[in-house]
C-alpha positions in Angstrom: 111.1 147.2 38.8 109.2 144.0 38.0 106.2 142.5 39.6 105.3 138.8 39.5 101.6 137.9 39.2 100.1 134.5 39.7 97.8 133.1 37.0 94.2 133.1 37.7 92.1 130.0 38.0 89.8 129.0 35.2 87.2 126.5 34.9 87.3 123.7 32.4 84.2 122.2 30.9 84.3 119.4 33.2 84.6 120.0 37.0 88.5 120.2 36.8 90.1 123.6 37.4 92.8 124.9 35.2 95.0 127.8 35.6 96.2 130.7 33.3 100.0 131.2 33.1 101.8 133.3 35.6 103.1 136.6 34.2 105.6 139.4 35.0 105.0 143.1 34.6 107.9 145.6 34.1 107.5 149.1 35.4 109.8 151.5 33.6 110.6 155.1 34.8 112.3 157.5 32.5 114.1 160.6 33.6 113.1 163.9 31.8 114.7 164.0 28.3 115.2 160.2 28.1 113.2 158.2 25.6 112.8 154.4 24.5 113.5 153.7 20.8 111.2 151.0 19.6 112.6 149.8 16.3 
């Protein structure tokens, strides 16, 4: 499953507003006995 998140507002030095980038989060579920190799 994946979830899309919107970037939060951030304040610049002046009165303008910027925005942090949007990001995506992955939720991984493993069955018993499975594993992920990180090599």
